VOTIRO-62143 format. One record per residue (C-alpha): x, y, z; residue in one letter. Coordinates in steps of 0.05 Angstrom, whole numbers, plus 5000, padded with zeros to 4 digits. Example, Ala and Ser with C-alpha at 12.3 -4.5 7.8 and 13.67 -1.06 7.14 Angstrom:
2
524649105156A
527349795143S
END
This chain:
383
491249935503M
496350145555G
502250015508W
508450455502S
508650885439R
514250455410G
510549805422A
504150075393L
507750345332S
511249675318A
504749285327Y
500949745280L
506549685229A
505348935230L
497849045222V
499249455160M
504248945133A
500148305132V
494748545085G
499148725025P
504248165038L
501147714986L
500748214929H
507848454942Y
509947714940S
506547624874V
509848254847S
516848034869A
515747334842L
512347574779G
517547314729P
516846604758L
509346624766M
508046904697V
512046334665E
509145804711S
501845984701L
502446244630G
499846944645L
499947524597T
501948224621A
494648424620T
492547824662Q
498147964710F
495948684718G
488748474726S
490648104791L
491148784823W
484548994793L
481248454834F
485548574895T
483949304900F
477049214871G
475448804933A
478749334976A
474749884942S
468149514951V
469549385024C
472950025045T
466950465063I
463849895103T
470549755134A
470950465159G
464250395193V
466249715222V
472650015249A
468850575284D
463450115313I
466449445330L
471449275383D
478649365361E
480848665380R
475348335339V
477248745278V
484748615288L
483747855296I
479647865232G
485348215196I
490547695215F
486047085202V
483947325133L
491047535115A
493546835133F
488046525090A
489946965031A
497246765035V
495646025041L
490846024982I
495746434940G
501245934954G
497245324933V
493645664875A
494245244813G
490745724766S
489446454751Y
482546394782G
485146174850W
490146744850L
484347214840L
480846924901V
487046984944A
488547694923L
481247904932S
481647675004I
488148065011S
484548684985G
478948605036A
484148565092V
487449205068Q
480749575070S
480549455146L
487749595164S
488050345156N
481350515189P
482450105252V
489750305259S
488251045248N
482851005300R
487750725350L
492751275335V
487451815343A
485251515410A
491951305439Q
497051815416V
497352565430E
497353025370R
504753205376S
506752475369G
501852255316Q
506352405257G
511851945282V
507151385300V
503451435234L
510051435197G
512250795232I
505350485222K
505250625148Q
512350375141S
509549675154G
506849675083V
513749795053Q
516649315104G
512448765072A
515048995004Q
522248975029L
521348275056F
518048024992A
523248314947G
529448154989L
527747455013V
522547114970L
526047104901P
532146754930S
527846264968V
523546134907A
529645964864V
531245404915I
524345134935V
519645444884G
515046044887W
509345664921R
513345474983Y
516246164986A
509346484990I
506645975040I
512746065084G
511446805088S
504946635125G
509046545188L
509647295193I
502047345193V
501246805245A
506047165292V
501447775294G
495747385325L
499447275391L
499848005415P
492848125387T
489747565429M
493847695492R
495148435495L
489448795459V
483848875509P
476448825492L
473449525498S
466549715522L
461349885470P
461150625454D
454450875427S
457751505399S
461051065347R
454350965313H
453551695295D
453651725219P
458452155180L
454152415124S
457052715060P
455353415084G
459453305147Q
465753075110V
471053625111P
472853885042A
480053665053A
477852945054V
475252994982W
481753324958W
485752784994L
481452254961S
482952524892G
490352574907Y
490251864935A
486851604871F
492451894827L
497751664876L
494850954874G
495450924799I
502751144801V
504750704859V
501750044838Q
503450104764A
510750204786T
510649674840N
507749144795V
511549264730Y
518449504752L
520948794766P
518248554699L
521349154664Y
528148974692L
527248234674Y
524248294604E
526648964578E
533449044612L
535048294615E
536448264690A
536247584727S
530147364766V
533747494832T
536048184811R
529248364783A
526048154849G
531148554888L
528349204859I
522049074901A
526649034962A
529649704943V
522750004937L
520649715003G
527049875041G
527550595021F
519950645029G
520650445102V
525950975115L
521951495077A
515551385116R
519451425181L
522952065161L
516952405129W
512352195185G
516852535237G
517553155194L
510153195177A
508353215251G
511653895254R
508654165189V
502154565191T
500454555117D
501353845092L
499554045021R
506654305010R
509453625027L
504553274981L
506353734924S
513753634934G
513152884937L
509252884872A
514853274838V
520152784861V
515752194839A
515252494769L
522852554765V
523651844790A
519051554736V
522851954684A
529351634708A
526250944700V
524051124630F
531051364611A
534350724636A
533350384569H
538350864539R
542751044597C
543450364631G
540349944685E
543550354740W
538550904728L
532750434746V
535850354815W
536551104823V
529451204800G
526850664847A
530350984906S
527451664890M
520551364879F
520851034948S
522651694982F
516852044947S
510751664922A
511351084972L
511851585029A
505952005010A
500751555040N
503551685110A
502452425099I
495452295073I
493551885134M
496352415181L
492052935145A
485852495155V
487152415230V
487953175236R
481753395198V
476552865215V
473052855283P
475952305327S
469451905330G
469251855254S
476651735238V
475051035212G
469751285164R
473951875141G
479751405129T
475050945090G
473251505042R
480451695028V
482450965023S
477050864971L
480651364926G
487251014939L
484550314925F
481050544861L
487750804838G
490950144858F
485749794814M
486850234754V
494450294755G
496749574741P
491149424692L
492450074653L
499949944652A
498949224631G
494549424572I
499649944550V
505449454558V
501948924516D
500249414460R
505949924459W
511349684507G
514249874574F
516650564553L
509750794535S
507250534602A
512450944640W
510351554599A
503151454622V
505351374694V
509352024690A
503252374662G
499152154722V
504552414769A
504053084734A
496553084748L
498052994822M
502153634821I
496554004785A
491353754835L
495154024894V
495954694858A
488454734848M
487254534921W
491555124943R
487155604905R
480755304935D
END
């Protein structure tokens, strides 16, 4: 592409941000949307089932597409579809239309990691990949920061619909550098070489399992933490939405810091194990907030951001390291499948538990899944 490392990193962060922008907006505006559309906690959680169900269905094909098609074509498709998702989500008058919008958002997310990882593998030397990947992955939490910090306040003034539609300007901005600065590349026949199951490094399957458990923990927390503050701890709509900004803001910093550190670490399993331990402690802090006070939710959210929300940057660096460069898109697709399946399960599982037994039981379940992440890495070390 001929871009500087800084420009490439910033652009790829935007590529990663536009896909999840809608579902982070829905999470941050959850208290308003639940009341406006008359959604139950289970229905609210099922929105993410469809979002990441679409991502899961598309992700393996998206990995192949990212390896075969020209980068600019894929990137333009990402921005156009992301804009459509935000627009439909903003005008949605029913639960069904929200499902359509979030399903499109999920399809966009299935493309973002494979094509961006391929660009990193091709454009950045190994010594700098950790930093670039950390910045790239911080785009996801950047979208969460924006959604939590800006949209609730805007929604109180103009309504949640205009708040969501207005966020589409961020998506539209990304089309300009894509059209003008990303060159069309010549076809490369080597991209058509299949990556059969027998050729997939064992580490990819372990990473897929870890990503699945991580996805459950991350999305259950992302989706229900604002509602927990609002319904259980009686916070205002604005303050409940602000917790999403805390998750996103600290998540951005965490991915930047951990991405730089991971580039100098040989065995990334140690980092993944440590992050899982901190995530478990963070969820325990959220659980304890009902007795110790709301302040503990904010402490737990900060710890969660520095651990669970940063782990995906380490996972993606591991994929770039262990998968042959010509198959990075497909390797990423396999690991992303595990992550998206976890994203599907997490909110729905938490919603069912919340409806039947309450928020505290849901946090106990999330903590149990975080413990399974620690156990998985321990078994991986003995492999």
